[in-house]
N, CA and C atoms as an extended XYZ file, in Angstrom:
432
Properties=species:S:1:pos:R:3:atomname:S:1:resname:S:1:resid:I:1 pbc="F F F"
N       -23.315      -16.821       12.421 N   UNK     1
C       -23.962      -16.220       11.267 CA  UNK     1
C       -24.153      -14.714       11.464 C   UNK     1
N       -24.637      -14.360       12.630 N   UNK     2
C       -24.870      -12.947       12.923 CA  UNK     2
C       -23.553      -12.165       12.932 C   UNK     2
N       -22.489      -12.807       13.414 N   UNK     3
C       -21.176      -12.167       13.440 CA  UNK     3
C       -20.693      -11.838       12.023 C   UNK     3
N       -20.893      -12.760       11.077 N   UNK     4
C       -20.513      -12.515        9.682 CA  UNK     4
C       -21.324      -11.370        9.092 C   UNK     4
N       -22.584      -11.300        9.473 N   UNK     5
C       -23.471      -10.239        9.006 CA  UNK     5
C       -22.933       -8.875        9.443 C   UNK     5
N       -22.612       -8.750       10.731 N   UNK     6
C       -22.100       -7.477       11.240 CA  UNK     6
C       -20.732       -7.148       10.653 C   UNK     6
N       -19.916       -8.169       10.472 N   UNK     7
C       -18.596       -7.951        9.885 CA  UNK     7
C       -18.712       -7.407        8.463 C   UNK     7
N       -19.641       -7.962        7.700 N   UNK     8
C       -19.863       -7.496        6.333 CA  UNK     8
C       -20.268       -6.024        6.323 C   UNK     8
N       -21.174       -5.636        7.208 N   UNK     9
C       -21.649       -4.255        7.209 CA  UNK     9
C       -20.638       -3.274        7.791 C   UNK     9
N       -19.665       -3.759        8.543 N   UNK    10
C       -18.572       -2.882        8.979 CA  UNK    10
C       -17.645       -2.565        7.817 C   UNK    10
N       -17.594       -3.448        6.835 N   UNK    11
C       -16.698       -3.233        5.702 CA  UNK    11
C       -17.167       -2.103        4.784 C   UNK    11
N       -18.453       -1.823        4.781 N   UNK    12
C       -18.976       -0.751        3.920 CA  UNK    12
C       -18.396        0.610        4.328 C   UNK    12
N       -18.520        1.012        5.608 N   UNK    13
C       -17.888        2.298        5.963 CA  UNK    13
C       -16.362        2.238        5.890 C   UNK    13
N       -15.785        1.075        6.163 N   UNK    14
C       -14.325        0.945        6.062 CA  UNK    14
C       -13.868        1.234        4.641 C   UNK    14
N       -14.559        0.674        3.668 N   UNK    15
C       -14.217        0.911        2.256 CA  UNK    15
C       -14.466        2.374        1.872 C   UNK    15
N       -15.561        2.943        2.356 N   UNK    16
C       -15.866        4.346        2.073 CA  UNK    16
C       -14.730        5.252        2.572 C   UNK    16
N       -14.320        5.050        3.825 N   UNK    17
C       -13.263        5.894        4.385 CA  UNK    17
C       -11.928        5.653        3.689 C   UNK    17
N       -11.669        4.405        3.265 N   UNK    18
C       -10.436        4.132        2.524 CA  UNK    18
C       -10.443        4.899        1.195 C   UNK    18
N       -11.581        4.894        0.505 N   UNK    19
C       -11.698        5.633       -0.756 CA  UNK    19
C       -11.498        7.136       -0.531 C   UNK    19
N       -12.072        7.649        0.545 N   UNK    20
C       -11.889        9.068        0.868 CA  UNK    20
C       -10.415        9.378        1.147 C   UNK    20
N        -9.744        8.461        1.837 N   UNK    21
C        -8.305        8.636        2.093 CA  UNK    21
C        -7.535        8.669        0.784 C   UNK    21
N        -7.915        7.808       -0.148 N   UNK    22
C        -7.252        7.762       -1.452 CA  UNK    22
C        -7.464        9.085       -2.204 C   UNK    22
N        -8.679        9.592       -2.170 N   UNK    23
C        -8.988       10.862       -2.840 CA  UNK    23
C        -8.181       12.002       -2.214 C   UNK    23
N        -8.171       12.065       -0.889 N   UNK    24
C        -7.414       13.120       -0.203 CA  UNK    24
C        -5.926       13.015       -0.513 C   UNK    24
N        -5.416       11.808       -0.518 N   UNK    25
C        -3.999       11.605       -0.824 CA  UNK    25
C        -3.668       12.099       -2.226 C   UNK    25
N        -4.529       11.787       -3.180 N   UNK    26
C        -4.275       12.194       -4.567 CA  UNK    26
C        -4.341       13.708       -4.740 C   UNK    26
N        -5.054       14.383       -3.831 N   UNK    27
C        -5.153       15.842       -3.883 CA  UNK    27
C        -4.101       16.522       -3.009 C   UNK    27
N        -3.216       15.717       -2.404 N   UNK    28
C        -2.158       16.280       -1.579 CA  UNK    28
C        -2.564       16.594       -0.150 C   UNK    28
N        -3.760       16.195        0.241 N   UNK    29
C        -4.239       16.449        1.605 CA  UNK    29
C        -3.877       15.251        2.485 C   UNK    29
N        -2.595       15.155        2.824 N   UNK    30
C        -2.063       13.965        3.493 CA  UNK    30
C        -2.583       13.798        4.917 C   UNK    30
N        -2.692       14.874        5.671 N   UNK    31
C        -3.196       14.772        7.050 CA  UNK    31
C        -4.640       14.277        7.066 C   UNK    31
N        -5.430       14.818        6.162 N   UNK    32
C        -6.825       14.391        6.069 CA  UNK    32
C        -6.902       12.922        5.636 C   UNK    32
N        -6.017       12.521        4.747 N   UNK    33
C        -5.975       11.122        4.308 CA  UNK    33
C        -5.683       10.204        5.486 C   UNK    33
N        -4.750       10.599        6.352 N   UNK    34
C        -4.433        9.785        7.530 CA  UNK    34
C        -5.624        9.672        8.474 C   UNK    34
N        -6.387       10.749        8.605 N   UNK    35
C        -7.588       10.700        9.457 CA  UNK    35
C        -8.619        9.734        8.885 C   UNK    35
N        -8.794        9.758        7.571 N   UNK    36
C        -9.724        8.814        6.949 CA  UNK    36
C        -9.232        7.374        7.084 C   UNK    36
N        -7.933        7.178        7.008 N   UNK    37
C        -7.390        5.827        7.203 CA  UNK    37
C        -7.668        5.336        8.623 C   UNK    37
N        -7.545        6.222        9.608 N   UNK    38
C        -7.870        5.849       10.990 CA  UNK    38
C        -9.337        5.452       11.121 C   UNK    38
N       -10.210        6.208       10.464 N   UNK    39
C       -11.639        5.874       10.499 CA  UNK    39
C       -11.902        4.546        9.810 C   UNK    39
N       -11.225        4.301        8.714 N   UNK    40
C       -11.378        3.035        7.997 CA  UNK    40
C       -10.953        1.867        8.879 C   UNK    40
N        -9.839        2.022        9.564 N   UNK    41
C        -9.330        0.962       10.430 CA  UNK    41
C       -10.279        0.690       11.596 C   UNK    41
N       -10.944        1.724       12.079 N   UNK    42
C       -11.913        1.550       13.164 CA  UNK    42
C       -12.987        0.537       12.767 C   UNK    42
N       -13.418        0.583       11.525 N   UNK    43
C       -14.474       -0.320       11.064 CA  UNK    43
C       -13.942       -1.670       10.583 C   UNK    43
N       -12.794       -1.678        9.956 N   UNK    44
C       -12.305       -2.938        9.379 CA  UNK    44
C       -11.566       -3.799       10.397 C   UNK    44
N       -10.974       -3.186       11.396 N   UNK    45
C       -10.256       -3.872       12.473 CA  UNK    45
C        -8.937       -4.507       12.053 C   UNK    45
N        -8.600       -4.502       10.773 N   UNK    46
C        -7.301       -5.022       10.336 CA  UNK    46
C        -6.851       -4.245        9.101 C   UNK    46
N        -5.552       -4.255        8.877 N   UNK    47
C        -4.990       -3.511        7.757 CA  UNK    47
C        -4.811       -4.432        6.553 C   UNK    47
N        -5.490       -4.099        5.470 N   UNK    48
C        -5.367       -4.858        4.222 CA  UNK    48
C        -4.086       -4.436        3.499 C   UNK    48
N        -3.774       -5.139        2.434 N   UNK    49
C        -2.617       -4.775        1.610 CA  UNK    49
C        -2.781       -3.347        1.095 C   UNK    49
N        -3.954       -3.041        0.562 N   UNK    50
C        -4.210       -1.692        0.036 CA  UNK    50
C        -4.058       -0.637        1.123 C   UNK    50
N        -4.569       -0.940        2.306 N   UNK    51
C        -4.480       -0.013        3.430 CA  UNK    51
C        -3.015        0.264        3.769 C   UNK    51
N        -2.233       -0.810        3.904 N   UNK    52
C        -0.817       -0.673        4.268 CA  UNK    52
C        -0.045        0.147        3.239 C   UNK    52
N        -0.283       -0.142        1.964 N   UNK    53
C         0.435        0.577        0.907 CA  UNK    53
C         0.038        2.048        0.853 C   UNK    53
N        -1.248        2.325        1.033 N   UNK    54
C        -1.691        3.721        1.026 CA  UNK    54
C        -1.143        4.467        2.240 C   UNK    54
N        -1.184        3.833        3.398 N   UNK    55
C        -0.654        4.490        4.597 CA  UNK    55
C         0.838        4.797        4.433 C   UNK    55
N         1.585        3.848        3.901 N   UNK    56
C         3.020        4.074        3.667 CA  UNK    56
C         3.228        5.212        2.671 C   UNK    56
N         2.414        5.235        1.634 N   UNK    57
C         2.503        6.292        0.620 CA  UNK    57
C         2.239        7.664        1.243 C   UNK    57
N         1.207        7.753        2.066 N   UNK    58
C         0.849        9.024        2.699 CA  UNK    58
C         1.945        9.472        3.670 C   UNK    58
N         2.557        8.513        4.361 N   UNK    59
C         3.598        8.853        5.333 CA  UNK    59
C         4.878        9.372        4.683 C   UNK    59
N         5.016        9.197        3.370 N   UNK    60
C         6.164        9.799        2.676 CA  UNK    60
C         6.195       11.305        2.903 C   UNK    60
N         5.020       11.920        2.947 N   UNK    61
C         4.950       13.373        3.131 CA  UNK    61
C         5.399       13.791        4.529 C   UNK    61
N         5.350       12.864        5.475 N   UNK    62
C         5.763       13.165        6.845 CA  UNK    62
C         7.191       12.711        7.127 C   UNK    62
N         7.816       12.106        6.121 N   UNK    63
C         9.195       11.610        6.246 CA  UNK    63
C         9.365       10.624        7.402 C   UNK    63
N         8.338        9.837        7.661 N   UNK    64
C         8.401        8.816        8.716 CA  UNK    64
C         8.916        7.522        8.089 C   UNK    64
N        10.205        7.513        7.782 N   UNK    65
C        10.780        6.437        6.976 CA  UNK    65
C        10.813        5.090        7.690 C   UNK    65
N        10.969        5.097        8.999 N   UNK    66
C        10.938        3.831        9.749 CA  UNK    66
C         9.554        3.186        9.636 C   UNK    66
N         8.520        3.990        9.801 N   UNK    67
C         7.137        3.481        9.709 CA  UNK    67
C         6.820        3.045        8.272 C   UNK    67
N         7.284        3.802        7.293 N   UNK    68
C         7.068        3.449        5.882 CA  UNK    68
C         7.675        2.079        5.596 C   UNK    68
N         8.888        1.893        6.055 N   UNK    69
C         9.572        0.612        5.841 CA  UNK    69
C         8.817       -0.520        6.528 C   UNK    69
N         8.397       -0.292        7.748 N   UNK    70
C         7.666       -1.298        8.526 CA  UNK    70
C         6.348       -1.679        7.841 C   UNK    70
N         5.574       -0.694        7.432 N   UNK    71
C         4.290       -0.951        6.769 CA  UNK    71
C         4.480       -1.666        5.436 C   UNK    71
N         5.492       -1.253        4.691 N   UNK    72
C         5.743       -1.850        3.377 CA  UNK    72
C         6.223       -3.292        3.495 C   UNK    72
N         7.033       -3.580        4.504 N   UNK    73
C         7.461       -4.966        4.738 CA  UNK    73
C         6.275       -5.845        5.120 C   UNK    73
N         5.379       -5.303        5.936 N   UNK    74
C         4.169       -6.045        6.302 CA  UNK    74
C         3.295       -6.277        5.069 C   UNK    74
N         3.183       -5.257        4.225 N   UNK    75
C         2.420       -5.401        2.978 CA  UNK    75
C         3.042       -6.471        2.091 C   UNK    75
N         4.365       -6.476        1.969 N   UNK    76
C         5.056       -7.496        1.171 CA  UNK    76
C         4.740       -8.898        1.671 C   UNK    76
N         4.746       -9.060        2.982 N   UNK    77
C         4.429      -10.360        3.570 CA  UNK    77
C         2.999      -10.777        3.221 C   UNK    77
N         2.061       -9.842        3.353 N   UNK    78
C         0.660      -10.145        3.027 CA  UNK    78
C         0.477      -10.420        1.536 C   UNK    78
N         1.190       -9.696        0.703 N   UNK    79
C         1.119       -9.913       -0.750 CA  UNK    79
C         1.574      -11.329       -1.078 C   UNK    79
N         2.693      -11.726       -0.521 N   UNK    80
C         3.232      -13.063       -0.796 CA  UNK    80
C         2.324      -14.178       -0.304 C   UNK    80
N         1.592      -13.936        0.773 N   UNK    81
C         0.704      -14.956        1.344 CA  UNK    81
C        -0.705      -14.924        0.754 C   UNK    81
N        -1.002      -13.917       -0.041 N   UNK    82
C        -2.356      -13.736       -0.565 CA  UNK    82
C        -2.794      -14.891       -1.460 C   UNK    82
N        -4.025      -15.313       -1.244 N   UNK    83
C        -4.638      -16.329       -2.095 CA  UNK    83
C        -5.613      -15.685       -3.094 C   UNK    83
N        -5.807      -14.382       -2.965 N   UNK    84
C        -6.742      -13.647       -3.820 CA  UNK    84
C        -6.040      -13.037       -5.030 C   UNK    84
N        -4.828      -12.554       -4.836 N   UNK    85
C        -4.091      -11.907       -5.923 CA  UNK    85
C        -3.518      -12.945       -6.880 C   UNK    85
N        -3.532      -12.619       -8.175 N   UNK    86
C        -2.863      -13.506       -9.132 CA  UNK    86
C        -1.365      -13.178       -9.146 C   UNK    86
N        -0.596      -13.968       -9.882 N   UNK    87
C         0.866      -13.823       -9.882 CA  UNK    87
C         1.304      -12.428      -10.333 C   UNK    87
N         0.709      -11.923      -11.409 N   UNK    88
C         1.095      -10.599      -11.918 CA  UNK    88
C         0.760       -9.495      -10.920 C   UNK    88
N        -0.385       -9.603      -10.255 N   UNK    89
C        -0.751       -8.608       -9.244 CA  UNK    89
C         0.209       -8.665       -8.061 C   UNK    89
N         0.607       -9.865       -7.687 N   UNK    90
C         1.578      -10.000       -6.596 CA  UNK    90
C         2.899       -9.330       -6.963 C   UNK    90
N         3.361       -9.562       -8.185 N   UNK    91
C         4.627       -8.953       -8.612 CA  UNK    91
C         4.485       -7.431       -8.665 C   UNK    91
N         3.394       -6.943       -9.240 N   UNK    92
C         3.192       -5.498       -9.362 CA  UNK    92
C         3.156       -4.824       -7.983 C   UNK    92
N         2.328       -5.357       -7.080 N   UNK    93
C         2.220       -4.754       -5.752 CA  UNK    93
C         3.520       -4.912       -4.964 C   UNK    93
N         4.230       -6.008       -5.188 N   UNK    94
C         5.539       -6.191       -4.551 CA  UNK    94
C         6.533       -5.149       -5.046 C   UNK    94
N         6.471       -4.838       -6.331 N   UNK    95
C         7.321       -3.774       -6.885 CA  UNK    95
C         7.039       -2.445       -6.192 C   UNK    95
N         5.762       -2.141       -6.022 N   UNK    96
C         5.374       -0.884       -5.385 CA  UNK    96
C         5.878       -0.843       -3.938 C   UNK    96
N         5.645       -1.933       -3.200 N   UNK    97
C         6.096       -2.000       -1.805 CA  UNK    97
C         7.619       -1.912       -1.728 C   UNK    97
N         8.296       -2.587       -2.641 N   UNK    98
C         9.762       -2.549       -2.674 CA  UNK    98
C        10.260       -1.133       -2.950 C   UNK    98
N         9.604       -0.425       -3.851 N   UNK    99
C         9.974        0.974       -4.115 CA  UNK    99
C         9.834        1.824       -2.850 C   UNK    99
N         8.744        1.621       -2.103 N   UNK   100
C         8.555        2.372       -0.861 CA  UNK   100
C         9.649        2.041        0.154 C   UNK   100
N         9.975        0.756        0.263 N   UNK   101
C        11.031        0.338        1.194 CA  UNK   101
C        12.365        0.955        0.791 C   UNK   101
N        12.685        0.891       -0.495 N   UNK   102
C        13.952        1.450       -0.965 CA  UNK   102
C        14.014        2.963       -0.778 C   UNK   102
N        12.897        3.647       -0.997 N   UNK   103
C        12.860        5.091       -0.721 CA  UNK   103
C        13.122        5.360        0.757 C   UNK   103
N        12.516        4.537        1.618 N   UNK   104
C        12.723        4.697        3.061 CA  UNK   104
C        14.182        4.439        3.433 C   UNK   104
N        14.788        3.420        2.831 N   UNK   105
C        16.195        3.101        3.117 CA  UNK   105
C        17.097        4.264        2.701 C   UNK   105
N        16.851        4.805        1.515 N   UNK   106
C        17.679        5.906        1.007 CA  UNK   106
C        17.477        7.185        1.818 C   UNK   106
N        16.229        7.606        1.964 N   UNK   107
C        15.953        8.896        2.599 CA  UNK   107
C        15.987        8.835        4.119 C   UNK   107
N        15.850        7.636        4.671 N   UNK   108
C        15.931        7.475        6.117 CA  UNK   108
C        17.344        7.223        6.597 C   UNK   108
N        18.290        7.249        5.659 N   UNK   109
C        19.705        7.017        5.976 CA  UNK   109
C        19.936        5.707        6.721 C   UNK   109
N        19.183        4.674        6.345 N   UNK   110
C        19.421        3.351        6.917 CA  UNK   110
C        20.663        2.780        6.242 C   UNK   110
N        21.477        2.140        7.003 N   UNK   111
C        22.700        1.554        6.464 CA  UNK   111
C        22.384        0.130        5.998 C   UNK   111
N        21.588        0.025        4.938 N   UNK   112
C        21.132       -1.271        4.439 CA  UNK   112
C        21.226       -1.298        2.921 C   UNK   112
N        21.303       -2.496        2.398 N   UNK   113
C        21.257       -2.686        0.952 CA  UNK   113
C        19.822       -2.465        0.470 C   UNK   113
N        19.690       -1.946       -0.731 N   UNK   114
C        18.364       -1.805       -1.330 CA  UNK   114
C        17.836       -3.176       -1.718 C   UNK   114
N        16.526       -3.323       -1.665 N   UNK   115
C        15.909       -4.586       -2.057 CA  UNK   115
C        15.890       -4.704       -3.577 C   UNK   115
N        16.112       -5.898       -4.092 N   UNK   116
C        16.033       -6.090       -5.548 CA  UNK   116
C        14.578       -5.985       -6.008 C   UNK   116
N        14.399       -5.585       -7.242 N   UNK   117
C        13.048       -5.423       -7.798 CA  UNK   117
C        12.753       -6.536       -8.796 C   UNK   117
N        11.688       -7.286       -8.537 N   UNK   118
C        11.184       -8.240       -9.523 CA  UNK   118
C        10.484       -7.432      -10.598 C   UNK   118
N        10.544       -7.882      -11.825 N   UNK   119
C         9.946       -7.066      -12.882 CA  UNK   119
C         8.993       -7.824      -13.794 C   UNK   119
N         9.065       -9.118      -13.827 N   UNK   120
C         8.284       -9.868      -14.807 CA  UNK   120
C         6.834      -10.053      -14.375 C   UNK   120
N         5.961       -9.302      -15.029 N   UNK   121
C         4.526       -9.487      -14.820 CA  UNK   121
C         3.808       -9.080      -16.093 C   UNK   121
N         2.642       -9.646      -16.268 N   UNK   122
C         1.819       -9.327      -17.433 CA  UNK   122
C         0.819       -8.258      -17.018 C   UNK   122
N         0.974       -7.057      -17.542 N   UNK   123
C         0.111       -5.944      -17.135 CA  UNK   123
C        -1.361       -6.197      -17.450 C   UNK   123
N        -1.628       -7.076      -18.405 N   UNK   124
C        -3.026       -7.401      -18.726 CA  UNK   124
C        -3.692       -8.187      -17.602 C   UNK   124
N        -2.880       -8.814      -16.765 N   UNK   125
C        -3.415       -9.608      -15.658 CA  UNK   125
C        -3.518       -8.828      -14.353 C   UNK   125
N        -3.149       -7.553      -14.387 N   UNK   126
C        -3.192       -6.728      -13.182 CA  UNK   126
C        -4.448       -5.863      -13.223 C   UNK   126
N        -5.204       -5.897      -12.137 N   UNK   127
C        -6.413       -5.083      -12.022 CA  UNK   127
C        -6.042       -3.611      -12.229 C   UNK   127
N        -6.796       -2.912      -13.075 N   UNK   128
C        -6.502       -1.513      -13.415 CA  UNK   128
C        -6.426       -0.598      -12.200 C   UNK   128
N        -7.181       -0.909      -11.160 N   UNK   129
C        -7.173       -0.027       -9.989 CA  UNK   129
C        -5.800        0.018       -9.327 C   UNK   129
N        -5.025       -1.074       -9.441 N   UNK   130
C        -3.684       -1.061       -8.849 CA  UNK   130
C        -2.773       -0.074       -9.573 C   UNK   130
N        -2.918        0.028      -10.888 N   UNK   131
C        -2.132        1.015      -11.636 CA  UNK   131
C        -2.526        2.428      -11.221 C   UNK   131
N        -3.805        2.627      -10.978 N   UNK   132
C        -4.311        3.946      -10.596 CA  UNK   132
C        -3.904        4.302       -9.158 C   UNK   132
N        -4.124        3.377       -8.227 N   UNK   133
C        -3.877        3.659       -6.811 CA  UNK   133
C        -2.396        3.625       -6.439 C   UNK   133
N        -1.659        2.717       -7.076 N   UNK   134
C        -0.268        2.500       -6.688 CA  UNK   134
C         0.654        2.535       -7.903 C   UNK   134
N         0.871        3.724       -8.471 N   UNK   135
C         1.734        3.816       -9.660 CA  UNK   135
C         3.195        3.559       -9.300 C   UNK   135
N         3.854        2.803      -10.138 N   UNK   136
C         5.270        2.513       -9.925 CA  UNK   136
C         6.109        3.737      -10.244 C   UNK   136
N         7.273        3.803       -9.620 N   UNK   137
C         8.206        4.878       -9.950 CA  UNK   137
C         8.601        4.732      -11.403 C   UNK   137
N         8.572        5.815      -12.126 N   UNK   138
C         8.920        5.791      -13.546 CA  UNK   138
C        10.409        6.023      -13.678 C   UNK   138
N        11.111        4.963      -14.074 N   UNK   139
C        12.547        5.096      -14.247 CA  UNK   139
C        13.047        4.001      -15.165 C   UNK   139
N        14.168        4.251      -15.767 N   UNK   140
C        14.762        3.289      -16.693 CA  UNK   140
C        15.813        2.418      -16.026 C   UNK   140
N        16.348        2.875      -14.902 N   UNK   141
C        17.436        2.154      -14.255 CA  UNK   141
C        16.913        1.394      -13.044 C   UNK   141
N        17.734        0.472      -12.570 N   UNK   142
C        17.391       -0.273      -11.365 CA  UNK   142
C        17.687        0.524      -10.104 C   UNK   142
N        18.602        1.481      -10.199 N   UNK   143
C        18.956        2.226       -8.995 CA  UNK   143
C        18.071        3.453       -8.832 C   UNK   143
N        18.067        3.999       -7.632 N   UNK   144
C        17.228        5.157       -7.345 CA  UNK   144
C        18.071        6.398       -7.294 C   UNK   144
């Protein structure tokens, strides 16, 4: 019981630092965002889907394409296994992770096929924060 209590209170600063990382990232302060992500991880002890996607997004500025691909693949695995996300949220977040992976494949000069993009989801069933935090690439074509 006491362990759950302490775990709950560790999540408060973890969430605070994650939010700060998101704010810094949106303002283009990528190094500061990475520092806040490190602080968040110190308290949470594990990387959530949101954490993985934000870290991969921030690493785009550092051109660390191998790490971006690795984090995004891990996020995809967690998305698929999630019991909390509904179907539309899973598809939406999978699209975002797939876009990050495909960007890493293209810009990292990996000799790999691009991942296909699932597209069918009901935007009304997706939590608004996902649209805000993880906007999809705006394009009309399937290719990048």
